[in-house]
C-alpha positions in Angstrom: -2.8 -17.5 -28.7 -5.4 -14.7 -28.8 -4.3 -11.3 -27.6 -7.0 -9.1 -26.1 -6.7 -5.6 -27.5 -8.4 -2.3 -26.9 -10.2 -0.8 -29.8 -7.4 1.7 -30.3 -4.8 -1.0 -30.3 -6.8 -3.1 -32.8 -7.2 0.0 -35.0 -3.5 0.6 -34.8 -2.8 -3.0 -35.8 -5.2 -2.7 -38.8 -3.5 0.5 -39.9 -0.1 -1.2 -39.7 -1.3 -4.2 -41.8 -3.0 -1.9 -44.4 0.2 0.1 -44.5 2.5 -2.9 -45.1 0.3 -5.2 -47.2 -2.0 -5.0 -50.3 -5.1 -6.2 -48.5 -7.8 -7.2 -51.0 -10.6 -8.4 -48.7 -11.9 -8.4 -45.1 -11.3 -12.2 -44.8 -7.7 -11.6 -45.8 -7.4 -8.8 -43.2 -9.0 -11.1 -40.6 -6.4 -13.8 -41.4 -3.5 -11.3 -41.1 -4.9 -10.1 -37.8 -5.3 -13.8 -36.6 -1.7 -14.5 -37.6 -0.7 -11.8 -35.1 -3.0 -13.3 -32.4 -5.9 -10.9 -32.9 -9.2 -12.6 -33.4 -12.0 -10.4 -34.6 -15.5 -11.0 -35.9 -16.5 -9.9 -39.4 -19.0 -7.4 -38.0 -16.3 -5.8 -35.7 -13.8 -5.7 -38.6 -16.3 -4.1 -40.9 -17.1 -1.5 -38.2 -13.3 -0.9 -37.6 -12.7 -0.3 -41.4 -15.6 2.1 -41.5 -14.4 4.0 -38.4 -10.9 4.2 -39.9 -12.3 5.6 -43.2 -10.8 2.7 -45.2 -12.1 2.2 -48.7 -11.0 0.2 -51.7 -8.9 1.8 -54.5 -7.6 0.2 -57.7 -3.9 -0.6 -57.6 -1.6 -0.3 -60.6 -2.1 -4.0 -61.3 -5.8 -3.5 -61.4 -6.7 -5.2 -58.1 -8.8 -3.5 -55.5 -7.1 -3.0 -52.2 -8.0 -1.3 -48.9 -6.6 2.2 -48.5 -6.6 4.6 -45.6 -7.4 8.3 -45.7 -4.5 10.7 -46.1 -4.3 14.0 -44.3 -6.1 16.9 -46.0 -9.1 14.8 -46.8 -7.6 12.9 -49.7 -7.7 9.1 -49.6 -4.4 7.5 -50.5 -3.0 4.0 -50.1 -0.2 3.9 -47.7 1.3 0.5 -48.3 5.0 0.4 -49.3 4.9 -2.2 -51.9 3.8 0.2 -54.6 1.9 3.3 -55.3 -1.4 2.3 -56.8 -2.5 5.5 -58.4 0.6 7.6 -58.3 -1.0 10.0 -55.8 0.7 8.7 -52.6 3.2 11.1 -51.1 6.7 9.9 -50.5 7.0 9.3 -46.7 10.2 11.5 -46.5 8.5 14.3 -48.4 5.5 14.0 -46.1 7.7 14.1 -43.0 9.5 17.2 -44.3 6.2 19.0 -45.1 4.7 18.1 -41.7 7.9 18.9 -39.8 8.0 22.3 -41.5 4.5 23.0 -40.2 4.7 21.5 -36.7 8.3 21.0 -35.4 9.0 23.8 -32.9 12.2 22.5 -31.3 14.5 19.5 -31.0 16.9 18.7 -28.1 19.0 15.6 -27.7 20.7 13.6 -25.0 22.6 10.4 -25.9 20.3 8.4 -28.1 17.1 10.3 -27.1 15.6 13.3 -28.9 12.8 15.5 -27.5 10.7 17.2 -30.1 8.2 20.0 -29.3 5.1 20.8 -31.4 2.1 23.0 -30.9 -0.5 21.6 -28.5 -2.3 18.6 -30.0 0.1 18.0 -32.9 2.7 15.6 -31.4 0.9 12.4 -32.5 0.5 13.6 -36.0 4.3 14.4 -36.4 5.3 11.2 -34.6 3.1 9.2 -37.1 4.9 10.9 -40.0 8.3 10.0 -38.4 7.2 6.4 -37.9 5.9 6.1 -41.5 9.2 7.4 -42.9 10.6 4.1 -41.5 14.2 5.4 -41.0 16.6 2.7 -40.0 18.3 5.1 -37.5 15.1 5.4 -35.4 14.0 2.7 -33.1 10.6 4.4 -32.4 8.6 7.3 -31.1 6.4 8.0 -28.1 4.0 11.0 -28.5 2.1 13.0 -26.0 0.1 16.2 -26.6 2.9 18.5 -27.6 6.1 16.4 -27.0 7.6 13.5 -28.8 10.3 11.2 -27.6 12.4 9.8 -30.5 14.8 7.0 -29.8 17.8 6.7 -32.0 19.3 3.3 -32.8 22.8 4.7 -32.3 23.6 5.0 -28.6 25.1 8.5 -29.3 23.0 9.4 -32.3 20.6 11.8 -30.7 22.4 15.0 -31.6 22.7 14.0 -35.3 19.1 13.0 -35.4 17.9 16.2 -33.8 19.9 18.3 -36.3 18.6 16.3 -39.2 15.0 16.7 -38.1 15.5 20.5 -37.5 17.2 20.9 -40.9 14.3 18.9 -42.5 11.8 21.3 -40.8 13.6 24.4 -42.0 12.4 25.6 -45.5 15.3 26.2 -47.9 16.9 29.6 -47.4 15.3 30.2 -44.0 17.8 30.8 -41.2 17.2 28.6 -38.1 17.2 30.3 -34.7 20.0 28.9 -32.5 18.9 26.9 -29.5 18.7 28.7 -26.2 21.9 28.6 -24.1 22.2 25.8 -21.5 
């Protein structure tokens, strides 16, 4: 079955595949997309890779694999099966760094956590949370300055909010208490 996708959804699927697999060629990527029900022409796939800024880097085993741009202009492979050139940042360290810069507040209710960021930053922080791949998080939904984080534990929102707030607080910096209810 072929699934019609918007360009943004197709790009997200490509990013997911390049994050999880060592993809060596466009035909290999097209095959992985097709296995998920996404049919794409070679011309469209080539254009998508160009728009995403993907390029080939040499992995530790010497093979060339597609990599995506990292923030800050550096290009780093994001797949989890190995760090090709030793330059990829640990997903938890990346989340900590981004949370220190962007997390403004966190509030919880049952298994839900609402995170606030400066305007325009929510999707960037949500992506860092998603790439950390924590077992305790089912997923995130990001708007402009607000992120909904869903905890796997039905009562895990409070613990998850505290963990994210602590992660966002540089060592030795006192955290302001939340406003009274």
